[in-house]
C-alpha positions as a Python dict, from the first residue, in 0.01 Angstrom:
ca = {
    (1, 'M'): (0, 0, 0),
    (2, 'A'): (340, -134, 73),
    (3, 'S'): (507, 73, -220),
    (4, 'T'): (313, 386, -113),
    (5, 'R'): (432, 336, 254),
    (6, 'A'): (784, 292, 155),
    (7, 'Q'): (767, 615, -53),
    (8, 'I'): (635, 814, 253),
    (9, 'L'): (893, 672, 497),
    (10, 'A'): (1165, 765, 254),
    (11, 'A'): (1064, 1114, 218),
    (12, 'P'): (1319, 1387, 312),
    (13, 'R'): (1315, 1487, 688),
    (14, 'G'): (1051, 1748, 742),
    (15, 'D'): (893, 1689, 414),
    (16, 'T'): (513, 1605, 395),
    (17, 'A'): (441, 1750, 52),
    (18, 'S'): (502, 1409, -112),
    (19, 'M'): (211, 1241, 89),
    (20, 'P'): (-77, 1109, -107),
    (21, 'A'): (-375, 1344, -109),
    (22, 'K'): (-599, 1112, 59),
    (23, 'H'): (-358, 1079, 347),
    (24, 'V'): (-335, 1441, 377),
    (25, 'R'): (-706, 1487, 388),
    (26, 'A'): (-729, 1217, 652),
    (27, 'L'): (-475, 1360, 887),
    (28, 'R'): (-591, 1706, 854),
    (29, 'L'): (-949, 1611, 955),
    (30, 'W'): (-794, 1411, 1245),
    (31, 'L'): (-588, 1705, 1383),
    (32, 'G'): (-857, 1955, 1297),
    (33, 'V'): (-1099, 1760, 1530),
    (34, 'V'): (-831, 1736, 1795),
    (35, 'A'): (-777, 2108, 1773),
    (36, 'L'): (-1147, 2186, 1803),
    (37, 'L'): (-1172, 1949, 2111),
    (38, 'I'): (-879, 2146, 2272),
    (39, 'V'): (-1049, 2478, 2216),
    (40, 'A'): (-1362, 2334, 2364),
    (41, 'M'): (-1152, 2211, 2677),
    (42, 'V'): (-1003, 2544, 2723),
    (43, 'L'): (-1352, 2725, 2705),
    (44, 'V'): (-1488, 2457, 2951),
    (45, 'G'): (-1196, 2519, 3166),
    (46, 'G'): (-1278, 2895, 3156),
    (47, 'A'): (-1630, 2828, 3258),
    (48, 'T'): (-1509, 2607, 3534),
    (49, 'R'): (-1302, 2897, 3665),
    (50, 'L'): (-1584, 3147, 3634),
    (51, 'T'): (-1832, 2927, 3820),
    (52, 'D'): (-1579, 2848, 4100),
    (53, 'S'): (-1615, 2473, 4011),
    (54, 'G'): (-1261, 2374, 3983),
    (55, 'L'): (-1209, 2226, 4330),
    (56, 'S'): (-1543, 2042, 4332),
    (57, 'I'): (-1375, 1704, 4255),
    (58, 'T'): (-1119, 1661, 4519),
    (59, 'E'): (-945, 1334, 4384),
    (60, 'W'): (-762, 1254, 4079),
    (61, 'K'): (-851, 908, 3913),
    (62, 'P'): (-731, 904, 3546),
    (63, 'I'): (-938, 590, 3460),
    (64, 'M'): (-1225, 538, 3706),
    (65, 'G'): (-1265, 933, 3751),
    (66, 'A'): (-1438, 927, 3410),
    (67, 'V'): (-1746, 769, 3564),
    (68, 'P'): (-1951, 1041, 3761),
    (69, 'P'): (-2152, 960, 4061),
    (70, 'L'): (-2448, 731, 3973),
    (71, 'S'): (-2632, 707, 4299),
    (72, 'E'): (-2729, 932, 4575),
    (73, 'A'): (-2473, 762, 4803),
    (74, 'D'): (-2203, 836, 4541),
    (75, 'W'): (-2315, 1209, 4546),
    (76, 'Q'): (-2318, 1241, 4916),
    (77, 'K'): (-1964, 1086, 4918),
    (78, 'A'): (-1841, 1327, 4674),
    (79, 'F'): (-2006, 1621, 4851),
    (80, 'A'): (-1868, 1507, 5192),
    (81, 'A'): (-1517, 1525, 5047),
    (82, 'Y'): (-1570, 1867, 4914),
    (83, 'Q'): (-1705, 1985, 5258),
    (84, 'K'): (-1362, 1912, 5396),
    (85, 'I'): (-1163, 2159, 5177),
    (86, 'P'): (-1108, 2531, 5283),
    (87, 'E'): (-1321, 2670, 4988),
    (88, 'Y'): (-1637, 2519, 5134),
    (89, 'I'): (-1552, 2583, 5490),
    (90, 'E'): (-1465, 2940, 5437),
    (91, 'L'): (-1677, 3049, 5127),
    (92, 'K'): (-1946, 2791, 5043),
    (93, 'R'): (-2059, 2666, 5381),
    (94, 'G'): (-2428, 2593, 5360),
    (95, 'M'): (-2417, 2494, 4997),
    (96, 'S'): (-2711, 2245, 4888),
    (97, 'L'): (-2630, 1932, 4728),
    (98, 'D'): (-2803, 2045, 4396),
    (99, 'Q'): (-2574, 2338, 4407),
    (100, 'F'): (-2279, 2115, 4448),
    (101, 'K'): (-2386, 1907, 4163),
    (102, 'T'): (-2390, 2208, 3930),
    (103, 'I'): (-2025, 2297, 4002),
    (104, 'Y'): (-1928, 1931, 3993),
    (105, 'W'): (-2056, 1876, 3643),
    (106, 'W'): (-1855, 2166, 3512),
    (107, 'E'): (-1526, 2024, 3660),
    (108, 'W'): (-1630, 1665, 3547),
    (109, 'A'): (-1695, 1791, 3195),
    (110, 'H'): (-1352, 1959, 3181),
    (111, 'R'): (-1190, 1654, 3293),
    (112, 'F'): (-1396, 1419, 3070),
    (113, 'L'): (-1289, 1642, 2765),
    (114, 'G'): (-931, 1591, 2853),
    (115, 'R'): (-972, 1215, 2851),
    (116, 'L'): (-1185, 1232, 2515),
    (117, 'I'): (-905, 1420, 2359),
    (118, 'G'): (-660, 1148, 2463),
    (119, 'V'): (-867, 883, 2295),
    (120, 'V'): (-959, 1080, 1989),
    (121, 'F'): (-575, 1144, 1950),
    (122, 'F'): (-434, 805, 2033),
    (123, 'V'): (-671, 561, 1859),
    (124, 'P'): (-662, 726, 1515),
    (125, 'F'): (-286, 774, 1545),
    (126, 'V'): (-230, 399, 1601),
    (127, 'G'): (-467, 329, 1312),
    (128, 'F'): (-291, 580, 1070),
    (129, 'W'): (41, 458, 1164),
    (130, 'L'): (-43, 80, 1107),
    (131, 'L'): (-192, 198, 762),
    (132, 'G'): (113, 383, 659),
    (133, 'Y'): (-37, 720, 654),
    (134, 'I'): (218, 882, 893),
    (135, 'P'): (538, 973, 722),
    (136, 'R'): (868, 916, 928),
    (137, 'P'): (943, 1282, 997),
    (138, 'L'): (594, 1335, 1134),
    (139, 'L'): (596, 1038, 1369),
    (140, 'P'): (810, 1174, 1659),
    (141, 'R'): (636, 1517, 1639),
    (142, 'L'): (298, 1342, 1687),
    (143, 'I'): (431, 1120, 1973),
    (144, 'G'): (569, 1433, 2138),
    (145, 'L'): (227, 1586, 2109),
    (146, 'F'): (69, 1305, 2289),
    (147, 'V'): (323, 1329, 2568),
    (148, 'L'): (265, 1695, 2610),
    (149, 'G'): (-110, 1602, 2640),
    (150, 'G'): (-33, 1358, 2911),
    (151, 'L'): (186, 1625, 3101),
    (152, 'Q'): (-108, 1861, 3089),
    (153, 'G'): (-303, 1615, 3279),
    (154, 'A'): (-64, 1605, 3548),
    (155, 'V'): (-28, 1983, 3580),
    (156, 'G'): (-404, 2011, 3588),
    (157, 'W'): (-414, 1794, 3907),
    (158, 'Y'): (-101, 1978, 4041),
    (159, 'M'): (-295, 2298, 3996),
    (160, 'V'): (-608, 2152, 4156),
    (161, 'K'): (-400, 2017, 4460),
    (162, 'S'): (-298, 2370, 4534),
    (163, 'G'): (-652, 2461, 4653),
    (164, 'L'): (-732, 2167, 4865),
    (165, 'V'): (-531, 2230, 5189),
    (166, 'D'): (-441, 2581, 5265),
    (167, 'R'): (-626, 2808, 5005),
    (168, 'T'): (-979, 2872, 4908),
    (169, 'D'): (-853, 2862, 4535),
    (170, 'V'): (-607, 2734, 4317),
    (171, 'S'): (-246, 2893, 4270),
    (172, 'Q'): (-258, 3163, 3990),
    (173, 'Y'): (99, 3048, 3912),
    (174, 'R'): (-19, 2687, 3843),
    (175, 'L'): (-338, 2813, 3656),
    (176, 'A'): (-114, 3028, 3430),
    (177, 'A'): (129, 2711, 3370),
    (178, 'H'): (-180, 2480, 3302),
    (179, 'F'): (-316, 2730, 3051),
    (180, 'G'): (24, 2804, 2889),
    (181, 'I'): (62, 2433, 2828),
    (182, 'A'): (-290, 2404, 2684),
    (183, 'L'): (-189, 2694, 2440),
    (184, 'S'): (134, 2519, 2349),
    (185, 'I'): (-57, 2188, 2262),
    (186, 'L'): (-310, 2385, 2055),
    (187, 'G'): (-42, 2584, 1890),
    (188, 'Y'): (175, 2267, 1809),
    (189, 'T'): (-142, 2091, 1685),
    (190, 'L'): (-224, 2379, 1454),
    (191, 'W'): (140, 2381, 1344),
    (192, 'L'): (137, 2019, 1236),
    (193, 'L'): (-194, 2081, 1062),
    (194, 'F'): (-89, 2375, 857),
    (195, 'G'): (217, 2199, 736),
    (196, 'L'): (53, 1867, 628),
    (197, 'G'): (116, 1848, 239),
    (198, 'A'): (263, 2204, 215),
    (199, 'E'): (520, 2269, -45),
    (200, 'T'): (763, 2547, -16),
    (201, 'P'): (691, 2796, -291),
    (202, 'A'): (938, 2797, -579),
    (203, 'G'): (1187, 3078, -608),
    (204, 'R'): (1181, 3162, -221),
    (205, 'T'): (1502, 3209, -37),
    (206, 'A'): (1550, 3197, 328),
    (207, 'S'): (1703, 3545, 343),
    (208, 'R'): (1419, 3709, 147),
    (209, 'G'): (1166, 3636, 426),
    (210, 'R'): (1380, 3611, 734),
    (211, 'A'): (1299, 3940, 868),
    (212, 'A'): (928, 3878, 841),
    (213, 'M'): (963, 3535, 1011),
    (214, 'W'): (1139, 3691, 1310),
    (215, 'V'): (884, 3975, 1344),
    (216, 'A'): (591, 3711, 1331),
    (217, 'A'): (788, 3512, 1600),
    (218, 'G'): (809, 3802, 1818),
    (219, 'M'): (444, 3898, 1776),
    (220, 'L'): (336, 3528, 1861),
    (221, 'A'): (567, 3550, 2172),
    (222, 'L'): (388, 3882, 2265),
    (223, 'I'): (49, 3730, 2223),
    (224, 'F'): (140, 3421, 2448),
    (225, 'L'): (284, 3647, 2705),
    (226, 'Q'): (-50, 3849, 2700),
    (227, 'L'): (-256, 3540, 2733),
    (228, 'L'): (-38, 3426, 3029),
    (229, 'A'): (-113, 3767, 3183),
    (230, 'G'): (-472, 3715, 3126),
    (231, 'A'): (-459, 3382, 3315),
    (232, 'L'): (-296, 3554, 3616),
    (233, 'V'): (-596, 3803, 3607),
    (234, 'A'): (-833, 3486, 3611),
    (235, 'G'): (-624, 3324, 3883),
    (236, 'L'): (-644, 3647, 4125),
    (237, 'D'): (-1010, 3714, 4015),
    (238, 'A'): (-857, 4068, 3915),
    (239, 'G'): (-1100, 4137, 3658),
    (240, 'F'): (-1373, 4170, 3910),
    (241, 'G'): (-1225, 4492, 4036),
    (242, 'Y'): (-1102, 4822, 3891),
    (243, 'N'): (-1404, 4793, 3625),
    (244, 'T'): (-1345, 5141, 3459),
    (245, 'W'): (-1164, 5237, 3137),
    (246, 'P'): (-947, 5386, 3004),
    (247, 'L'): (-849, 5511, 3362),
    (248, 'I'): (-787, 5296, 3670),
    (249, 'N'): (-888, 5459, 4001),
    (250, 'G'): (-907, 5787, 3815),
    (251, 'A'): (-560, 5761, 3649),
    (252, 'F'): (-392, 5601, 3352),
    (253, 'V'): (-116, 5478, 3577),
    (254, 'P'): (-262, 5439, 3913),
    (255, 'N'): (-112, 5458, 4260),
    (256, 'G'): (-55, 5125, 4428),
    (257, 'L'): (119, 4929, 4146),
    (258, 'G'): (428, 4872, 4371),
    (259, 'E'): (271, 4810, 4716),
    (260, 'A'): (391, 4444, 4748),
    (261, 'S'): (739, 4362, 4862),
    (262, 'P'): (970, 4241, 4715),
    (263, 'W'): (881, 4446, 4400),
    (264, 'Y'): (866, 4154, 4163),
    (265, 'L'): (547, 3998, 4353),
    (266, 'N'): (342, 4300, 4224),
    (267, 'L'): (371, 4129, 3877),
    (268, 'F'): (221, 3807, 3996),
    (269, 'E'): (33, 3883, 4334),
    (270, 'N'): (-101, 4242, 4317),
    (271, 'K'): (-448, 4253, 4168),
    (272, 'L'): (-415, 4609, 4059),
    (273, 'T'): (-72, 4553, 3908),
    (274, 'V'): (-174, 4219, 3731),
    (275, 'Q'): (-474, 4392, 3572),
    (276, 'F'): (-275, 4701, 3473),
    (277, 'D'): (-13, 4480, 3309),
    (278, 'H'): (-281, 4282, 3117),
    (279, 'R'): (-419, 4613, 2992),
    (280, 'M'): (-69, 4735, 2873),
    (281, 'L'): (10, 4412, 2709),
    (282, 'G'): (-325, 4427, 2535),
    (283, 'Y'): (-241, 4764, 2392),
    (284, 'T'): (104, 4661, 2286),
    (285, 'V'): (-51, 4365, 2087),
    (286, 'V'): (-274, 4575, 1916),
    (287, 'V'): (-31, 4835, 1826),
    (288, 'A'): (223, 4581, 1711),
    (289, 'S'): (-1, 4389, 1511),
    (290, 'I'): (-117, 4695, 1323),
    (291, 'G'): (231, 4806, 1290),
    (292, 'Q'): (344, 4473, 1145),
    (293, 'G'): (44, 4470, 901),
    (294, 'L'): (145, 4823, 772),
    (295, 'W'): (504, 4706, 740),
    (296, 'L'): (436, 4387, 556),
    (297, 'A'): (207, 4595, 307),
    (298, 'L'): (432, 4880, 243),
    (299, 'S'): (733, 4634, 200),
    (300, 'R'): (529, 4454, -76),
    (301, 'K'): (581, 4128, 114),
    (302, 'P'): (406, 3808, -41),
    (303, 'Q'): (30, 3837, -39),
    (304, 'P'): (-40, 3546, 195),
    (305, 'L'): (202, 3705, 432),
    (306, 'I'): (31, 4037, 423),
    (307, 'A'): (-322, 3867, 447),
    (308, 'S'): (-251, 3666, 751),
    (309, 'G'): (-75, 3982, 916),
    (310, 'V'): (-377, 4189, 858),
    (311, 'T'): (-612, 3916, 965),
    (312, 'L'): (-410, 3907, 1297),
    (313, 'A'): (-434, 4279, 1360),
    (314, 'V'): (-815, 4270, 1307),
    (315, 'F'): (-847, 3991, 1536),
    (316, 'A'): (-633, 4157, 1803),
    (317, 'L'): (-847, 4480, 1770),
    (318, 'L'): (-1176, 4312, 1813),
    (319, 'Q'): (-1035, 4129, 2107),
    (320, 'A'): (-925, 4424, 2286),
    (321, 'T'): (-1263, 4583, 2229),
    (322, 'L'): (-1433, 4259, 2351),
    (323, 'G'): (-1197, 4282, 2662),
    (324, 'V'): (-1293, 4649, 2750),
    (325, 'W'): (-1658, 4551, 2718),
    (326, 'T'): (-1609, 4248, 2942),
    (327, 'L'): (-1415, 4472, 3211),
    (328, 'L'): (-1679, 4738, 3225),
    (329, 'L'): (-1961, 4477, 3284),
    (330, 'A'): (-1735, 4301, 3570),
    (331, 'V'): (-1703, 3996, 3383),
    (332, 'P'): (-2035, 3831, 3332),
    (333, 'I'): (-1980, 3457, 3254),
    (334, 'E'): (-2094, 3508, 2888),
    (335, 'L'): (-1868, 3788, 2797),
    (336, 'G'): (-1574, 3619, 3001),
    (337, 'L'): (-1613, 3301, 2790),
    (338, 'A'): (-1638, 3526, 2468),
    (339, 'H'): (-1322, 3700, 2574),
    (340, 'Q'): (-1134, 3381, 2631),
    (341, 'A'): (-1254, 3251, 2292),
    (342, 'G'): (-1129, 3569, 2116),
    (343, 'A'): (-794, 3528, 2303),
    (344, 'I'): (-766, 3171, 2140),
    (345, 'A'): (-875, 3312, 1809),
    (346, 'V'): (-593, 3582, 1828),
    (347, 'F'): (-341, 3307, 1927),
    (348, 'A'): (-444, 3072, 1647),
    (349, 'A'): (-419, 3360, 1404),
    (350, 'G'): (-75, 3441, 1551),
    (351, 'V'): (39, 3075, 1489),
    (352, 'Y'): (-92, 3075, 1135),
    (353, 'H'): (86, 3415, 1068),
    (354, 'F'): (409, 3272, 1200),
    (355, 'W'): (365, 2940, 1018),
    (356, 'V'): (320, 3137, 687),
    (357, 'A'): (597, 3366, 747),
    (358, 'S'): (834, 3057, 836),
    (359, 'H'): (706, 2861, 522),
    (360, 'L'): (805, 3155, 290),
    (361, 'A'): (1130, 3206, 444),
    (362, 'S'): (1227, 2820, 400),
    (363, 'P'): (1479, 2743, 137),
    (364, 'A'): (1317, 2614, -187),
    (365, 'R'): (1360, 2257, -241),
    (366, 'Q'): (1238, 1995, -497),
    (367, 'T'): (930, 1803, -388),
    (368, 'H'): (714, 1534, -530),
    (369, 'A'): (390, 1651, -645),
    (370, 'T'): (113, 1563, -409),
    (371, 'A'): (-54, 1254, -552),
    (372, 'S'): (-424, 1264, -658),
    (373, 'A'): (-671, 1066, -466),
}
């Protein structure tokens, strides 16, 4: 084991292709589970938003908060704390204890998943590190991922705090930031997962695939922007209005897009403008992804790159269709969650496509063959 560990630690910076196959499989399984838990947490967070459950727990206890109320007295205490915030006073007055328990469990499940992800990441990480499974170039990246997860927990509480004093809901700005960090954590986890044990294809040069790499990067940035726009829609409950398509209030470009002053507030606080922007960005993602797929095919790019680009275009088209369906039915919770799951699928496809493009554009280098199990 000592010689294997020394070989791994001596690997070139950024190179994981020389890892033993059993190490690659173990790390892939671990990061795959972490990625799935992140997706589950994002979806439970979406359900928390759609059920107006996010403010049901009015305090942040990173350790003791993992234990839910266990007695009737504990439930009454938690309910009494909720009854003091504006959401209850202005919108939910008269709610029964059983109704409160329903929203409490959604928020508790969301926070519990966050804690679970921390444990599922940290405990195997320490074990893999002690066993010599983690090559030196990968170590700081995994530590960075763990730190980013801790930051997400703090931002989540920062978001909740915005709805406990002067508002009846959380700030859409903080909601978008919370969602954006979740996407970043998921994307980085997937990036590390895709790269484990991967070798640069022989004969590739950086110049040959650089254009495709930059196009893929732009495509991913556009998808990320669209998802943040979707978070603003959720934060303002903008999807519950203007439930017609393709027109809004009888026009493709409706009146009222610039009613807020100063003008830039329309991008973040005008419900009509926020939904309009989300629609336009959705159209742009679909058109851009289809255009990219056609360009890759007509340019006779490497087959893996064409396949990932076409897959991304298909996912984007399906997601846009699902988005229209969700809008027309005024965002029922099932379709709302399906739309969020579709957004995550498009984002993951975008990350994979960018990874393929970057991988093919990397300068060819000599690597050790992956050892057999």
